[in-house]
SEFIGU-591766 format. One record per residue (C-alpha): residue in one letter; x, y, z. Coordinates in steps of 0.25 Angstrom, whole numbers. Each point is the difference from the previous one (the first is absolute). Last residue first. Layout:
BEGIN
["A",[X,Y,Z]]
...
# end
This chain:
BEGIN
["A",[-41,94,26]]
["A",[-7,1,-13]]
["E",[1,15,-3]]
["T",[-11,3,-10]]
["S",[1,0,-15]]
["K",[-7,11,-8]]
["A",[12,8,-2]]
["P",[8,-12,-5]]
["S",[-9,-1,-12]]
["K",[-9,-12,-1]]
["G",[4,-12,-9]]
["T",[-1,-10,12]]
["R",[13,-7,-1]]
["K",[9,12,-5]]
["A",[-8,9,10]]
["R",[4,-9,12]]
["L",[15,2,-4]]
["A",[-2,15,-2]]
["A",[-6,2,13]]
["V",[11,-8,7]]
["V",[10,10,-8]]
["E",[-8,12,5]]
["P",[0,-4,14]]
["D",[15,-2,0]]
["P",[3,-13,8]]
["N",[11,1,10]]
["A",[13,-5,-7]]
["G",[4,-14,4]]
["G",[9,-3,-12]]
["E",[-10,-10,-6]]
["Y",[-11,11,0]]
["A",[-3,2,-15]]
["E",[2,-15,-3]]
["L",[-9,-5,10]]
["F",[-10,10,-4]]
["D",[1,-4,-14]]
["L",[-1,-15,2]]
["L",[-13,2,9]]
["E",[-6,9,-11]]
["Q",[4,-10,-11]]
["R",[-8,-11,7]]
["Y",[-12,8,2]]
["A",[0,3,-15]]
["Y",[3,-14,-3]]
["Y",[-12,-5,7]]
["D",[-10,10,-6]]
["S",[-5,-8,-12]]
["H",[-2,-13,8]]
["E",[5,-13,-7]]
["L",[13,-1,9]]
["L",[-9,1,12]]
["A",[-10,-11,-4]]
["K",[12,-9,-1]]
["R",[6,4,13]]
["S",[-13,-2,7]]
["R",[-9,10,7]]
["P",[-13,-2,7]]
["R",[-2,12,-1]]
["P",[0,11,-10]]
["L",[11,10,-2]]
["D",[0,14,6]]
["V",[14,-1,7]]
["E",[1,14,7]]
["M",[14,4,0]]
["I",[7,7,12]]
["N",[12,8,-2]]
["G",[13,4,8]]
["I",[-3,-6,14]]
["R",[12,2,8]]
["A",[15,-4,1]]
["N",[9,8,9]]
["P",[12,-9,-5]]
["G",[-5,-6,-9]]
["N",[-6,0,-14]]
["T",[-14,5,-1]]
["M",[-12,-9,3]]
["M",[-11,-3,-10]]
["V",[-14,-5,6]]
["C",[-8,-8,-10]]
["R",[-15,0,3]]
["D",[-10,-10,-2]]
["A",[11,-10,-1]]
["L",[3,-14,-3]]
["L",[3,0,-15]]
["I",[6,14,-1]]
["A",[10,-3,11]]
["E",[3,-14,-6]]
["D",[3,6,-14]]
["V",[9,11,6]]
["D",[8,-11,8]]
["H",[8,6,11]]
["T",[-10,-3,11]]
["V",[-6,3,14]]
["C",[-14,-5,1]]
["I",[-10,7,9]]
["A",[-14,-7,3]]
["T",[-14,3,6]]
["V",[-7,-14,-1]]
["K",[-10,-1,-11]]
["T",[-1,-15,4]]
["R",[-5,-7,-12]]
["S",[7,9,-10]]
["W",[13,-1,8]]
["V",[0,-16,-2]]
["E",[-1,2,-15]]
["M",[10,11,-1]]
["L",[10,-7,9]]
["V",[-1,-12,-9]]
["E",[1,8,-13]]
["Q",[12,6,6]]
["L",[5,-14,3]]
["E",[-1,-4,-14]]
["W",[7,12,-5]]
["R",[11,-2,10]]
["T",[3,-14,-5]]
["L",[2,6,-14]]
["S",[9,11,5]]
["D",[9,-9,8]]
["L",[-2,1,15]]
["M",[9,8,11]]
["G",[-8,13,-2]]
["F",[-14,-7,1]]
["P",[-4,5,14]]
["E",[7,14,-2]]
["D",[-4,4,14]]
["L",[-15,-3,1]]
["L",[-8,6,11]]
["L",[-15,-5,2]]
["L",[-8,9,10]]
["K",[-12,-4,8]]
["P",[5,-14,1]]
["S",[-9,-12,-2]]
["L",[12,-9,5]]
["A",[-3,-10,-12]]
["F",[4,11,-10]]
["A",[15,0,5]]
["R",[1,-15,1]]
["A",[-5,-2,-14]]
["I",[10,10,-5]]
["G",[12,-6,7]]
["V",[-5,-14,-5]]
["R",[0,6,-14]]
["Q",[14,5,3]]
["R",[5,-14,3]]
["M",[-7,-5,-13]]
["G",[8,10,-8]]
["N",[13,-3,7]]
["S",[-2,-15,-3]]
["L",[-5,-9,12]]
["E",[7,-12,6]]
["S",[6,9,12]]
["A",[-14,5,3]]
["L",[-4,-15,3]]
["K",[-11,-5,-8]]
["D",[-14,-2,6]]
["M",[-7,11,-7]]
["A",[6,-3,-14]]
["D",[-13,-5,-7]]
["A",[-9,12,3]]
["L",[12,9,-2]]
["G",[-6,9,-11]]
["V",[-1,13,8]]
["R",[-15,-1,3]]
["E",[2,-14,4]]
["L",[10,4,11]]
["Y",[-10,11,4]]
["Y",[-11,-10,2]]
["A",[8,-11,7]]
["V",[5,10,11]]
["I",[-14,5,2]]
["D",[-6,-14,0]]
["D",[11,-4,11]]
["R",[-5,11,8]]
["E",[-14,-4,0]]
["A",[3,-15,3]]
["R",[9,4,12]]
["S",[-12,8,5]]
["A",[1,15,0]]
["H",[2,8,13]]
["P",[15,2,-2]]
["Y",[-2,6,-15]]
["V",[12,9,-1]]
["R",[10,-8,7]]
["D",[-4,-14,-6]]
["V",[0,7,-13]]
["G",[14,5,1]]
["L",[7,-14,3]]
["I",[-10,-7,-9]]
["V",[6,6,-13]]
["N",[14,-6,3]]
["E",[-7,-13,3]]
["R",[-8,-1,-13]]
["A",[13,2,-8]]
["T",[7,-10,8]]
["L",[10,2,11]]
["W",[15,-3,0]]
["P",[3,12,-9]]
["F",[-7,11,9]]
["L",[-4,10,-10]]
["S",[6,14,-2]]
["P",[-7,3,-13]]
["A",[12,8,-6]]
["Q",[-4,12,-7]]
["F",[-9,3,12]]
["V",[-15,-2,2]]
["V",[-5,8,12]]
["A",[-13,-1,7]]
["R",[-5,12,9]]
["D",[-11,-2,10]]
["P",[8,-11,6]]
["G",[9,10,7]]
["A",[13,8,-1]]
["S",[2,12,8]]
["T",[-4,15,1]]
["V",[-10,1,-11]]
["E",[-11,10,5]]
["K",[-14,-4,0]]
["G",[-12,5,-8]]
["D",[0,-11,-10]]
["L",[15,1,-2]]
["I",[7,13,4]]
["I",[15,3,-4]]
["G",[7,11,7]]
["G",[10,11,-2]]
["S",[15,0,5]]
["S",[11,-11,2]]
["I",[-10,-12,-2]]
["D",[6,-13,5]]
["N",[2,-12,-9]]
["L",[-8,-13,1]]
["G",[-14,6,2]]
["A",[-5,-4,-13]]
["T",[-2,14,-5]]
["M",[15,3,5]]
["S",[4,-12,-9]]
["L",[-8,5,-12]]
["V",[6,14,1]]
["T",[14,-5,1]]
["S",[-3,-10,-12]]
["K",[-3,12,-9]]
["G",[12,9,6]]
["C",[6,4,-14]]
["G",[12,-9,2]]
["S",[-3,-8,-13]]
["H",[-8,9,-10]]
["G",[-15,2,1]]
["I",[-13,-7,1]]
["L",[-11,-1,11]]
["T",[-12,-7,-4]]
["I",[-14,3,5]]
["F",[-12,-9,2]]
["E",[-12,6,6]]
["G",[-10,-8,9]]
["K",[-2,11,10]]
["K",[5,13,-6]]
["L",[14,4,1]]
["K",[6,14,5]]
["L",[14,4,-3]]
["D",[11,9,5]]
["F",[15,-4,1]]
["G",[7,12,6]]
["D",[15,-4,-2]]
["V",[4,-15,-1]]
["V",[15,-3,1]]
["K",[4,11,9]]
["L",[15,-3,3]]
["P",[5,6,13]]
["G",[15,2,2]]
["K",[12,-4,-8]]
["P",[2,-12,9]]
["T",[-14,-4,-3]]
["P",[-13,1,8]]
["Y",[-13,-4,-8]]
["V",[-12,10,-2]]
["K",[-14,-5,-5]]
["E",[-11,10,-2]]
["L",[-15,0,-2]]
["Q",[-7,13,-1]]
["S",[-13,-7,2]]
["F",[-3,-14,-6]]
["E",[-15,-3,1]]
["L",[-7,-14,-2]]
["Y",[-15,-1,0]]
["R",[-2,14,-3]]
["D",[-11,-1,-11]]
["T",[-7,-12,6]]
["R",[-1,0,15]]
["P",[-12,-6,6]]
["S",[8,-13,0]]
["R",[-3,-14,-5]]
["A",[13,-8,-2]]
["A",[-6,-14,0]]
["K",[-9,4,-11]]
["E",[3,-13,-7]]
["Y",[11,-7,7]]
["A",[-7,-10,9]]
["K",[-11,-3,-10]]
["P",[-14,5,-3]]
["L",[-1,10,6]]
["A",[11,2,11]]
["T",[-7,3,13]]
["R",[4,11,9]]
["G",[-3,-1,15]]
["G",[14,-1,6]]
["G",[13,6,-4]]
["L",[4,1,-15]]
["T",[15,-3,3]]
["I",[-5,-13,7]]
["P",[-4,-6,-13]]
["V",[-15,-4,-3]]
["V",[-5,-13,-3]]
["N",[-11,-4,-11]]
["P",[8,-12,-6]]
["L",[7,3,-14]]
["T",[-5,-7,-12]]
["R",[8,-10,-8]]
["T",[0,-3,-15]]
["E",[7,-12,-6]]
["D",[4,2,-15]]
["S",[15,1,3]]
["Q",[8,7,-10]]
["A",[8,-7,-10]]
["G",[13,6,-3]]
["R",[8,0,-13]]
["E",[-12,3,-10]]
["V",[-3,13,7]]
["G",[15,3,0]]
["M",[1,-3,-15]]
["D",[-12,10,-2]]
["I",[7,10,8]]
["L",[13,-2,-8]]
["Y",[-8,2,-14]]
["S",[-7,12,6]]
["T",[13,7,4]]
["I",[6,-3,-13]]
["E",[-12,6,-8]]
["Q",[-2,12,9]]
["R",[15,4,0]]
["L",[0,-1,-15]]
["K",[-12,9,-1]]
["Q",[5,10,10]]
["F",[14,0,-6]]
["A",[-5,3,-14]]
["P",[-9,11,6]]
["D",[12,7,6]]
["S",[-4,7,13]]
["S",[8,-9,9]]
["L",[12,0,-9]]
["T",[3,15,4]]
["T",[6,-2,14]]
["H",[5,-14,-3]]
["D",[9,5,-11]]
["R",[2,-8,-13]]
["P",[11,3,-10]]
["R",[-5,-6,-8]]
["A",[-13,-2,-9]]
["I",[-10,-9,5]]
["D",[-3,-13,-8]]
["V",[2,-9,12]]
["K",[-3,-14,-6]]
["F",[-8,-10,9]]
["E",[2,-15,-1]]
["H",[-10,-10,5]]
["G",[4,-10,10]]
["L",[14,-6,3]]
["T",[0,-13,8]]
["A",[-2,-4,15]]
["R",[-1,-15,3]]
["P",[-5,4,14]]
["G",[-1,11,-1]]
["P",[-8,13,-4]]
["T",[3,4,-15]]
["L",[12,8,-3]]
["P",[-4,13,-7]]
["I",[8,5,-12]]
["I",[3,15,-2]]
["R",[7,5,-12]]
["D",[8,12,-3]]
["A",[2,2,15]]
["L",[3,12,10]]
["L",[-12,8,3]]
["I",[-10,-11,-4]]
["A",[7,-10,9]]
["E",[1,10,12]]
["D",[-15,3,-1]]
["V",[-3,-15,0]]
["D",[8,-2,13]]
["N",[2,-15,3]]
["T",[14,1,-7]]
["I",[11,-9,-6]]
["L",[7,8,-10]]
["V",[8,-6,-12]]
["V",[10,11,-6]]
["T",[8,0,-13]]
["R",[9,12,2]]
["K",[-4,13,-7]]
["D",[12,7,7]]
["Q",[-6,15,1]]
["E",[-14,-3,-2]]
["W",[1,-11,11]]
["I",[6,10,9]]
["K",[-12,9,-2]]
["E",[-10,-11,2]]
["I",[7,-4,13]]
["E",[0,14,5]]
["D",[-15,2,-2]]
["Q",[-2,-14,7]]
["L",[8,6,11]]
["K",[-9,12,2]]
["S",[-12,-9,0]]
["R",[6,-9,10]]
["T",[3,11,10]]
["L",[-15,4,-1]]
["A",[-5,-14,2]]
["D",[8,-4,12]]
["L",[12,-9,-3]]
["A",[0,-15,2]]
["S",[-6,-2,-14]]
["L",[11,7,-7]]
["P",[10,-11,-6]]
["E",[-12,-10,-3]]
["D",[10,-9,-6]]
["L",[8,8,-10]]
["L",[8,-7,-10]]
["L",[10,8,-9]]
["I",[5,-7,-13]]
["E",[13,2,-7]]
["P",[6,4,13]]
["S",[9,13,1]]
["M",[5,-4,14]]
["A",[-3,14,4]]
["L",[-15,-2,-3]]
["A",[-1,-10,12]]
["R",[7,8,10]]
["A",[-7,13,-4]]
["V",[-14,-7,2]]
["A",[5,-5,14]]
["V",[4,14,3]]
["R",[-13,5,-4]]
["Q",[-7,-10,9]]
["R",[8,6,12]]
["M",[-4,14,-4]]
["G",[-15,-4,0]]
["G",[1,-7,14]]
["S",[7,13,5]]
["L",[15,0,2]]
["E",[8,2,13]]
["A",[0,-15,3]]
["P",[4,-3,-14]]
["R",[14,7,2]]
["R",[2,14,-6]]
["D",[13,4,-8]]
["T",[-7,1,-13]]
["A",[-12,7,5]]
["H",[0,13,-8]]
["G",[2,-8,-13]]
["L",[-12,-8,3]]
["G",[-9,4,-12]]
["V",[-1,-14,-6]]
["M",[9,4,-12]]
["E",[10,7,10]]
["I",[2,-14,6]]
["Y",[2,-6,-13]]
["H",[11,10,-5]]
["R",[7,-1,14]]
["T",[2,-15,-2]]
["R",[4,1,-14]]
["A",[10,11,3]]
["T",[6,-8,12]]
["R",[1,-12,-10]]
["D",[7,8,-10]]
["K",[10,6,10]]
["K",[3,-14,6]]
["S",[4,-5,-14]]
["D",[-9,-10,-7]]
["K",[3,-15,2]]
["R",[-9,-2,12]]
["F",[-12,5,-8]]
["V",[-10,-10,5]]
["Q",[5,-1,15]]
["D",[5,14,2]]
["V",[-13,6,-6]]
["S",[-9,-9,9]]
["L",[7,4,13]]
["A",[1,14,-5]]
["V",[-15,2,2]]
["N",[1,-3,15]]
["D",[13,8,1]]
["F",[-6,12,-5]]
["V",[-13,-1,8]]
["T",[9,-2,12]]
["L",[3,-13,6]]
["W",[-3,-6,14]]
["P",[-15,-3,-3]]
["M",[4,-8,-12]]
["L",[-12,1,-9]]
["S",[-10,-11,-3]]
["Y",[-11,10,-5]]
["S",[-12,-9,3]]
["Q",[-10,1,-11]]
["F",[10,-6,-10]]
["V",[9,6,-10]]
["I",[6,-9,-10]]
["G",[11,2,-11]]
["R",[1,-10,-10]]
["D",[13,-1,-9]]
["P",[8,-1,13]]
["G",[-4,-15,1]]
["P",[-9,-9,8]]
["G",[-2,-14,-4]]
["T",[-4,-9,-12]]
["I",[-5,10,-10]]
["P",[-1,-6,-14]]
["E",[6,7,-11]]
["G",[-9,6,-11]]
["K",[3,14,3]]
["L",[-5,-3,14]]
["L",[-8,-13,1]]
["V",[-8,-6,11]]
["E",[-4,-14,-1]]
["G",[-11,-10,2]]
["E",[-2,-10,11]]
["D",[3,-1,15]]
["P",[5,15,-1]]
["S",[13,3,8]]
["V",[0,12,9]]
["L",[10,11,2]]
["G",[3,1,-15]]
["A",[-6,14,0]]
["I",[-11,-4,-10]]
["T",[-3,-11,10]]
["S",[0,10,12]]
["I",[-10,9,-8]]
["L",[-10,-12,-2]]
["T",[2,-4,15]]
["T",[-3,14,4]]
["K",[-13,1,-8]]
["G",[-5,-14,4]]
["S",[-14,3,3]]
["G",[2,2,15]]
["S",[-4,14,0]]
["F",[-9,4,-11]]
["G",[6,3,-14]]
["V",[7,10,-9]]
["I",[11,-2,-10]]
["A",[6,12,-6]]
["V",[8,0,-13]]
["F",[9,12,-4]]
["E",[7,-3,-14]]
["G",[14,3,-3]]
["E",[3,-13,-7]]
["E",[-13,-8,-2]]
["V",[-7,-8,10]]
["E",[-7,-14,-3]]
["L",[-8,-7,10]]
["N",[-6,-14,2]]
["I",[-3,-5,14]]
["D",[-7,-14,-1]]
["N",[-2,-2,15]]
["L",[6,7,12]]
["V",[-2,-3,15]]
["E",[-4,-14,1]]
["T",[0,-4,15]]
["V",[5,-14,3]]
["A",[-4,-5,14]]
["S",[-6,-13,-5]]
["G",[14,-4,-6]]
["E",[10,11,1]]
["G",[1,15,2]]
["Y",[1,11,-9]]
["S",[-4,1,-15]]
["K",[5,8,-12]]
["Q",[-4,-1,-15]]
["L",[5,8,-11]]
["N",[-5,-3,-14]]
["K",[10,9,-7]]
["L",[4,13,6]]
["E",[8,9,-10]]
["L",[8,13,2]]
["F",[6,7,-12]]
["A",[-10,-6,-10]]
["M",[5,-8,-12]]
# end
């Protein structure tokens, strides 16, 4: 008999014609002490599945058995950690954890309950923050409190519902390592819901995809035969990890292709020129193609000794210190670094949304002093007007940038880019009716439709699950390959940084952040995630980024010898032959 067993599970929501079938024929057996990861797309029913195991949702058909007994409601034998921390903001770290301990172990002495509470707080590395309240903690620290609270209940099974997905990639990787260490200590039975393939491989014994909904069911099972303990900094270079990662990713990508039908309709752009180009230039053959012609190529965008200083009660705080960089026309660079290193600050100054303290930015021979339509920005949140349709949200910018074009020509531009991002059938839906991924597609279409000289992307996919993010990265690459607009993307995602970029610009940790290393990405275009995973050099590039982030997490200025050694590790050249990147 399995420790946890799901038999013929089915779950729907709604009634009559409005019914939505979420889960169908779910069968799963989990042994005691096993760590199982369920991966899937947003909306596939992952949270419904974990909530059913937790006893928070009742199945329409089938049953969930724990040690042979049916689960009919929530209980202390199942600890659950959600994506949201759900901490009491007025209580300290200790008091938040003690709440669950006092409830489950009410018959124990106060001394024993206190010891138990402190033990699990120490286990998640928060002994120094026992008396802090949630408002005084980072996102990663709050999630550690939630993990400690669940573990302190000594549940027979631990349920993790995307517990780290709201965190930046670097914080997430560290907490993944900690969860793996904690599991090694206790060997609790764990079911993890995640959309992060790397996370699943790092933590799980088995990985089981959940097929796209509706009527989602469990797909092909993957066993993780990689020795423990596993560490994210070394796992990347393990051939077994690379092989398994490629297999799972390809499987999920293929499922995603089957899920979404792309429009077969093709549209060409009218021959109109945006106002940002001035008069006299023709776009050949379409509005966007060659829209950004300029005599400048090698120094199209220049950052010269860029600095940003903020006043604080303790005196001036220099966030960015001497950012120097030159971009070629049509180049795509990614900025990567730890949270707080000034990446988004550099981007906002480039967009003209944040004053420059010192130094300057030159775009196509003109100094950047304010915001303008020659720079299109895609933020993490797409910032659409919810009462307007997808089409109307894009038209707002197009009407301004192409004032001399006819209504029909402007409509064609809008339709072209919405089709390119896969929204041919959703143009006339209100923004409020679209999913997060669809809204971000509208934001991408809106940015490209402006025919900007410079495209600025500030973690554009950071709020999306990794599977949706893969889809939109492919969309971005497809549209960019047609336009070749000069682009800068701020990201925490190492894989995204390599996929998109001609050069990855790595920033040291703040304050006084600067460029620590620049890595040329010499991989063929057009790129796709599948092709990238199959390329022999991909993991060497990936490891160089990971090594850099690990080396300069504490904010130290980069040592030229260390940077050269990191590059030499990838290229196979001796450090002495390496040159300074920045």
